[in-house]
mmCIF file of the C-alpha atoms, coordinates in Angstrom:
data_MODEL
# 
_entry.id   MODEL 
# 
loop_
_atom_site.group_PDB 
_atom_site.id 
_atom_site.type_symbol 
_atom_site.label_atom_id 
_atom_site.label_alt_id 
_atom_site.label_comp_id 
_atom_site.label_asym_id 
_atom_site.label_entity_id 
_atom_site.label_seq_id 
_atom_site.pdbx_PDB_ins_code 
_atom_site.Cartn_x 
_atom_site.Cartn_y 
_atom_site.Cartn_z 
_atom_site.occupancy 
_atom_site.B_iso_or_equiv 
_atom_site.pdbx_formal_charge 
_atom_site.auth_seq_id 
_atom_site.auth_comp_id 
_atom_site.auth_asym_id 
_atom_site.auth_atom_id 
_atom_site.pdbx_PDB_model_num 
ATOM 1   C CA . MET A 1 1   ? -87.001  -2.303 -64.918 1.00 0.00 ? 1   MET A CA 1 
ATOM 2   C CA . GLY A 1 2   ? -87.883  -3.453 -68.377 1.00 0.00 ? 2   GLY A CA 1 
ATOM 3   C CA . ASN A 1 3   ? -85.633  -3.634 -71.365 1.00 0.00 ? 3   ASN A CA 1 
ATOM 4   C CA . GLU A 1 4   ? -85.834  -1.117 -74.176 1.00 0.00 ? 4   GLU A CA 1 
ATOM 5   C CA . GLU A 1 5   ? -87.156  -4.031 -76.270 1.00 0.00 ? 5   GLU A CA 1 
ATOM 6   C CA . ASP A 1 6   ? -90.181  -4.178 -73.933 1.00 0.00 ? 6   ASP A CA 1 
ATOM 7   C CA . LYS A 1 7   ? -91.258  -0.552 -74.667 1.00 0.00 ? 7   LYS A CA 1 
ATOM 8   C CA . SER A 1 8   ? -92.878  1.181  -77.653 1.00 0.00 ? 8   SER A CA 1 
ATOM 9   C CA . SER A 1 9   ? -91.318  4.285  -78.719 1.00 0.00 ? 9   SER A CA 1 
ATOM 10  C CA . VAL A 1 10  ? -91.662  6.998  -81.563 1.00 0.00 ? 10  VAL A CA 1 
ATOM 11  C CA . TRP A 1 11  ? -89.783  10.182 -82.412 1.00 0.00 ? 11  TRP A CA 1 
ATOM 12  C CA . ILE A 1 12  ? -92.097  13.111 -83.427 1.00 0.00 ? 12  ILE A CA 1 
ATOM 13  C CA . VAL A 1 13  ? -91.005  16.366 -85.197 1.00 0.00 ? 13  VAL A CA 1 
ATOM 14  C CA . SER A 1 14  ? -92.622  18.749 -82.662 1.00 0.00 ? 14  SER A CA 1 
ATOM 15  C CA . LYS A 1 15  ? -92.033  20.385 -79.301 1.00 0.00 ? 15  LYS A CA 1 
ATOM 16  C CA . LYS A 1 16  ? -92.989  18.528 -76.120 1.00 0.00 ? 16  LYS A CA 1 
ATOM 17  C CA . GLU A 1 17  ? -95.783  20.996 -75.393 1.00 0.00 ? 17  GLU A CA 1 
ATOM 18  C CA . LYS A 1 18  ? -97.699  20.062 -78.563 1.00 0.00 ? 18  LYS A CA 1 
ATOM 19  C CA . VAL A 1 19  ? -97.019  16.348 -78.030 1.00 0.00 ? 19  VAL A CA 1 
ATOM 20  C CA . TRP A 1 20  ? -98.277  16.651 -74.401 1.00 0.00 ? 20  TRP A CA 1 
ATOM 21  C CA . ASN A 1 21  ? -101.442 18.370 -75.493 1.00 0.00 ? 21  ASN A CA 1 
ATOM 22  C CA . ALA A 1 22  ? -102.304 15.492 -77.849 1.00 0.00 ? 22  ALA A CA 1 
ATOM 23  C CA . ILE A 1 23  ? -101.782 13.036 -75.099 1.00 0.00 ? 23  ILE A CA 1 
ATOM 24  C CA . ILE A 1 24  ? -103.876 14.771 -72.346 1.00 0.00 ? 24  ILE A CA 1 
ATOM 25  C CA . ASN A 1 25  ? -106.618 16.121 -74.595 1.00 0.00 ? 25  ASN A CA 1 
ATOM 26  C CA . GLU A 1 26  ? -109.704 13.909 -74.663 1.00 0.00 ? 26  GLU A CA 1 
ATOM 27  C CA . ASP A 1 27  ? -110.631 14.747 -78.386 1.00 0.00 ? 27  ASP A CA 1 
ATOM 28  C CA . LYS A 1 28  ? -107.140 14.271 -79.632 1.00 0.00 ? 28  LYS A CA 1 
ATOM 29  C CA . LEU A 1 29  ? -106.718 11.040 -77.754 1.00 0.00 ? 29  LEU A CA 1 
ATOM 30  C CA . SER A 1 30  ? -109.798 9.632  -79.332 1.00 0.00 ? 30  SER A CA 1 
ATOM 31  C CA . GLN A 1 31  ? -108.184 10.388 -82.666 1.00 0.00 ? 31  GLN A CA 1 
ATOM 32  C CA . TRP A 1 32  ? -104.938 8.580  -82.207 1.00 0.00 ? 32  TRP A CA 1 
ATOM 33  C CA . TYR A 1 33  ? -105.516 5.892  -79.573 1.00 0.00 ? 33  TYR A CA 1 
ATOM 34  C CA . ALA A 1 34  ? -108.131 3.389  -80.877 1.00 0.00 ? 34  ALA A CA 1 
ATOM 35  C CA . PRO A 1 35  ? -109.683 6.033  -83.250 1.00 0.00 ? 35  PRO A CA 1 
ATOM 36  C CA . GLY A 1 36  ? -113.267 6.688  -82.419 1.00 0.00 ? 36  GLY A CA 1 
ATOM 37  C CA . SER A 1 37  ? -113.069 5.424  -78.859 1.00 0.00 ? 37  SER A CA 1 
ATOM 38  C CA . PRO A 1 38  ? -113.946 8.212  -76.430 1.00 0.00 ? 38  PRO A CA 1 
ATOM 39  C CA . TRP A 1 39  ? -111.858 9.222  -73.359 1.00 0.00 ? 39  TRP A CA 1 
ATOM 40  C CA . GLU A 1 40  ? -113.212 11.098 -70.366 1.00 0.00 ? 40  GLU A CA 1 
ATOM 41  C CA . ILE A 1 41  ? -110.463 12.841 -68.323 1.00 0.00 ? 41  ILE A CA 1 
ATOM 42  C CA . PRO A 1 42  ? -112.103 14.991 -65.555 1.00 0.00 ? 42  PRO A CA 1 
ATOM 43  C CA . SER A 1 43  ? -108.774 16.470 -64.342 1.00 0.00 ? 43  SER A CA 1 
ATOM 44  C CA . LEU A 1 44  ? -104.895 15.581 -64.549 1.00 0.00 ? 44  LEU A CA 1 
ATOM 45  C CA . ASN A 1 45  ? -104.442 14.907 -60.805 1.00 0.00 ? 45  ASN A CA 1 
ATOM 46  C CA . VAL A 1 46  ? -103.042 11.647 -59.091 1.00 0.00 ? 46  VAL A CA 1 
ATOM 47  C CA . GLY A 1 47  ? -106.006 9.458  -57.933 1.00 0.00 ? 47  GLY A CA 1 
ATOM 48  C CA . GLU A 1 48  ? -108.401 10.761 -60.561 1.00 0.00 ? 48  GLU A CA 1 
ATOM 49  C CA . LYS A 1 49  ? -110.426 8.300  -62.550 1.00 0.00 ? 49  LYS A CA 1 
ATOM 50  C CA . ILE A 1 50  ? -110.248 8.212  -66.323 1.00 0.00 ? 50  ILE A CA 1 
ATOM 51  C CA . THR A 1 51  ? -112.930 6.540  -68.439 1.00 0.00 ? 51  THR A CA 1 
ATOM 52  C CA . PHE A 1 52  ? -111.954 4.979  -71.774 1.00 0.00 ? 52  PHE A CA 1 
ATOM 53  C CA . THR A 1 53  ? -114.608 3.280  -73.902 1.00 0.00 ? 53  THR A CA 1 
ATOM 54  C CA . LEU A 1 54  ? -113.288 0.899  -76.532 1.00 0.00 ? 54  LEU A CA 1 
ATOM 55  C CA . ILE A 1 55  ? -115.637 0.807  -79.534 1.00 0.00 ? 55  ILE A CA 1 
ATOM 56  C CA . PRO A 1 56  ? -115.962 -2.458 -81.583 1.00 0.00 ? 56  PRO A CA 1 
ATOM 57  C CA . SER A 1 57  ? -113.979 -2.459 -84.818 1.00 0.00 ? 57  SER A CA 1 
ATOM 58  C CA . VAL A 1 58  ? -112.349 -4.816 -87.294 1.00 0.00 ? 58  VAL A CA 1 
ATOM 59  C CA . HIS A 1 59  ? -109.279 -4.670 -85.041 1.00 0.00 ? 59  HIS A CA 1 
ATOM 60  C CA . ASN A 1 60  ? -110.731 -6.166 -81.950 1.00 0.00 ? 60  ASN A CA 1 
ATOM 61  C CA . ASN A 1 61  ? -113.166 -8.941 -81.147 1.00 0.00 ? 61  ASN A CA 1 
ATOM 62  C CA . LEU A 1 62  ? -115.769 -6.738 -79.384 1.00 0.00 ? 62  LEU A CA 1 
ATOM 63  C CA . THR A 1 63  ? -119.451 -6.922 -80.120 1.00 0.00 ? 63  THR A CA 1 
ATOM 64  C CA . GLU A 1 64  ? -120.380 -4.107 -77.949 1.00 0.00 ? 64  GLU A CA 1 
ATOM 65  C CA . LYS A 1 65  ? -118.631 -0.995 -76.255 1.00 0.00 ? 65  LYS A CA 1 
ATOM 66  C CA . LEU A 1 66  ? -116.224 -1.859 -73.492 1.00 0.00 ? 66  LEU A CA 1 
ATOM 67  C CA . PRO A 1 67  ? -115.861 0.896  -70.886 1.00 0.00 ? 67  PRO A CA 1 
ATOM 68  C CA . MET A 1 68  ? -112.656 0.780  -68.797 1.00 0.00 ? 68  MET A CA 1 
ATOM 69  C CA . THR A 1 69  ? -111.818 2.761  -65.702 1.00 0.00 ? 69  THR A CA 1 
ATOM 70  C CA . LEU A 1 70  ? -108.181 3.912  -65.165 1.00 0.00 ? 70  LEU A CA 1 
ATOM 71  C CA . THR A 1 71  ? -106.518 5.647  -62.274 1.00 0.00 ? 71  THR A CA 1 
ATOM 72  C CA . ILE A 1 72  ? -103.981 8.357  -62.760 1.00 0.00 ? 72  ILE A CA 1 
ATOM 73  C CA . GLU A 1 73  ? -100.708 7.394  -61.040 1.00 0.00 ? 73  GLU A CA 1 
ATOM 74  C CA . ASN A 1 74  ? -98.409  10.102 -61.961 1.00 0.00 ? 74  ASN A CA 1 
ATOM 75  C CA . VAL A 1 75  ? -98.453  13.419 -63.827 1.00 0.00 ? 75  VAL A CA 1 
ATOM 76  C CA . VAL A 1 76  ? -95.281  15.477 -64.644 1.00 0.00 ? 76  VAL A CA 1 
ATOM 77  C CA . THR A 1 77  ? -96.315  18.115 -67.023 1.00 0.00 ? 77  THR A CA 1 
ATOM 78  C CA . TYR A 1 78  ? -94.545  17.797 -70.520 1.00 0.00 ? 78  TYR A CA 1 
ATOM 79  C CA . GLN A 1 79  ? -92.723  14.717 -69.184 1.00 0.00 ? 79  GLN A CA 1 
ATOM 80  C CA . GLU A 1 80  ? -94.916  11.888 -67.922 1.00 0.00 ? 80  GLU A CA 1 
ATOM 81  C CA . LEU A 1 81  ? -98.504  10.644 -67.723 1.00 0.00 ? 81  LEU A CA 1 
ATOM 82  C CA . ALA A 1 82  ? -98.932  7.216  -65.978 1.00 0.00 ? 82  ALA A CA 1 
ATOM 83  C CA . PHE A 1 83  ? -102.232 5.561  -65.249 1.00 0.00 ? 83  PHE A CA 1 
ATOM 84  C CA . ARG A 1 84  ? -103.410 2.072  -64.053 1.00 0.00 ? 84  ARG A CA 1 
ATOM 85  C CA . LEU A 1 85  ? -105.979 -0.055 -65.812 1.00 0.00 ? 85  LEU A CA 1 
ATOM 86  C CA . ASP A 1 86  ? -108.116 -0.791 -62.672 1.00 0.00 ? 86  ASP A CA 1 
ATOM 87  C CA . SER A 1 87  ? -109.529 -4.118 -63.842 1.00 0.00 ? 87  SER A CA 1 
ATOM 88  C CA . GLN A 1 88  ? -106.152 -5.656 -64.437 1.00 0.00 ? 88  GLN A CA 1 
ATOM 89  C CA . GLN A 1 89  ? -103.813 -3.461 -62.384 1.00 0.00 ? 89  GLN A CA 1 
ATOM 90  C CA . ILE A 1 90  ? -101.822 -2.777 -65.441 1.00 0.00 ? 90  ILE A CA 1 
ATOM 91  C CA . LEU A 1 91  ? -99.538  0.341  -65.312 1.00 0.00 ? 91  LEU A CA 1 
ATOM 92  C CA . ILE A 1 92  ? -99.278  2.402  -68.461 1.00 0.00 ? 92  ILE A CA 1 
ATOM 93  C CA . SER A 1 93  ? -96.748  5.115  -68.627 1.00 0.00 ? 93  SER A CA 1 
ATOM 94  C CA . ILE A 1 94  ? -96.279  7.618  -71.447 1.00 0.00 ? 94  ILE A CA 1 
ATOM 95  C CA . THR A 1 95  ? -92.906  9.645  -71.142 1.00 0.00 ? 95  THR A CA 1 
ATOM 96  C CA . LEU A 1 96  ? -91.728  12.522 -73.293 1.00 0.00 ? 96  LEU A CA 1 
ATOM 97  C CA . LYS A 1 97  ? -88.134  13.567 -73.827 1.00 0.00 ? 97  LYS A CA 1 
ATOM 98  C CA . ASP A 1 98  ? -86.396  16.225 -75.938 1.00 0.00 ? 98  ASP A CA 1 
ATOM 99  C CA . GLU A 1 99  ? -84.469  14.529 -78.867 1.00 0.00 ? 99  GLU A CA 1 
ATOM 100 C CA . SER A 1 100 ? -82.844  15.800 -81.984 1.00 0.00 ? 100 SER A CA 1 
ATOM 101 C CA . ASN A 1 101 ? -85.094  18.841 -82.561 1.00 0.00 ? 101 ASN A CA 1 
ATOM 102 C CA . GLY A 1 102 ? -88.130  16.823 -81.669 1.00 0.00 ? 102 GLY A CA 1 
ATOM 103 C CA . THR A 1 103 ? -89.814  14.724 -78.962 1.00 0.00 ? 103 THR A CA 1 
ATOM 104 C CA . ARG A 1 104 ? -89.250  11.054 -78.046 1.00 0.00 ? 104 ARG A CA 1 
ATOM 105 C CA . VAL A 1 105 ? -92.497  9.512  -76.835 1.00 0.00 ? 105 VAL A CA 1 
ATOM 106 C CA . THR A 1 106 ? -92.132  6.198  -75.041 1.00 0.00 ? 106 THR A CA 1 
ATOM 107 C CA . MET A 1 107 ? -94.674  3.865  -73.595 1.00 0.00 ? 107 MET A CA 1 
ATOM 108 C CA . ASN A 1 108 ? -93.674  1.282  -70.935 1.00 0.00 ? 108 ASN A CA 1 
ATOM 109 C CA . SER A 1 109 ? -94.601  -1.939 -72.846 1.00 0.00 ? 109 SER A CA 1 
ATOM 110 C CA . GLU A 1 110 ? -94.679  -3.152 -76.386 1.00 0.00 ? 110 GLU A CA 1 
ATOM 111 C CA . GLY A 1 111 ? -97.718  -3.338 -78.488 1.00 0.00 ? 111 GLY A CA 1 
ATOM 112 C CA . PHE A 1 112 ? -98.406  0.380  -78.755 1.00 0.00 ? 112 PHE A CA 1 
ATOM 113 C CA . ALA A 1 113 ? -96.368  0.997  -82.026 1.00 0.00 ? 113 ALA A CA 1 
ATOM 114 C CA . ALA A 1 114 ? -99.442  1.585  -84.196 1.00 0.00 ? 114 ALA A CA 1 
ATOM 115 C CA . SER A 1 115 ? -100.949 3.997  -81.660 1.00 0.00 ? 115 SER A CA 1 
ATOM 116 C CA . LEU A 1 116 ? -97.736  5.933  -81.330 1.00 0.00 ? 116 LEU A CA 1 
ATOM 117 C CA . GLU A 1 117 ? -97.477  6.172  -85.177 1.00 0.00 ? 117 GLU A CA 1 
ATOM 118 C CA . ASN A 1 118 ? -100.975 7.630  -85.103 1.00 0.00 ? 118 ASN A CA 1 
ATOM 119 C CA . LEU A 1 119 ? -99.915  10.092 -82.373 1.00 0.00 ? 119 LEU A CA 1 
ATOM 120 C CA . LYS A 1 120 ? -96.942  11.149 -84.582 1.00 0.00 ? 120 LYS A CA 1 
ATOM 121 C CA . ALA A 1 121 ? -99.305  11.478 -87.593 1.00 0.00 ? 121 ALA A CA 1 
ATOM 122 C CA . LEU A 1 122 ? -101.647 13.746 -85.636 1.00 0.00 ? 122 LEU A CA 1 
ATOM 123 C CA . VAL A 1 123 ? -99.029  16.014 -84.127 1.00 0.00 ? 123 VAL A CA 1 
ATOM 124 C CA . GLU A 1 124 ? -97.156  16.281 -87.553 1.00 0.00 ? 124 GLU A CA 1 
ATOM 125 C CA . GLY A 1 125 ? -100.357 16.843 -89.464 1.00 0.00 ? 125 GLY A CA 1 
ATOM 126 C CA . ASN A 1 126 ? -100.425 13.644 -91.514 1.00 0.00 ? 126 ASN A CA 1 
ATOM 127 C CA . LYS A 1 127 ? -103.130 11.065 -92.079 1.00 0.00 ? 127 LYS A CA 1 
ATOM 128 C CA . ILE A 1 128 ? -104.055 8.735  -89.155 1.00 0.00 ? 128 ILE A CA 1 
ATOM 129 C CA . ARG A 1 129 ? -104.598 5.036  -89.744 1.00 0.00 ? 129 ARG A CA 1 
ATOM 130 C CA . ASN A 1 130 ? -107.711 3.437  -88.431 1.00 0.00 ? 130 ASN A CA 1 
ATOM 131 C CA . ILE A 1 131 ? -106.229 0.789  -86.084 1.00 0.00 ? 131 ILE A CA 1 
# 
């Protein structure tokens, strides 16, 4: 199990249900995670395939769209969504916990701080940064 330092986390002033909706809704995901890059989530079932297409931006070295396939590994409504990046077999887990009249959202690895700050901004009704 990784250390807390190996994770990305943010506290959001909102109920878990609203945060969960921003994590599983394709349109909302496209706003906070790599803004403008579309997601396709046919259904929230273990084994289902998700498609994420990373769009070239000033924040990556892409010259053309990069479609990625992910497989859902775990779904616990209002608690966890976990999926595996098929090409690299990397597991990405997003967990939600009630904390101090809000919700703590944690991803299982570091490097997601900017995306989580955008999730916080979206849910709390603030401006999202283009990352």
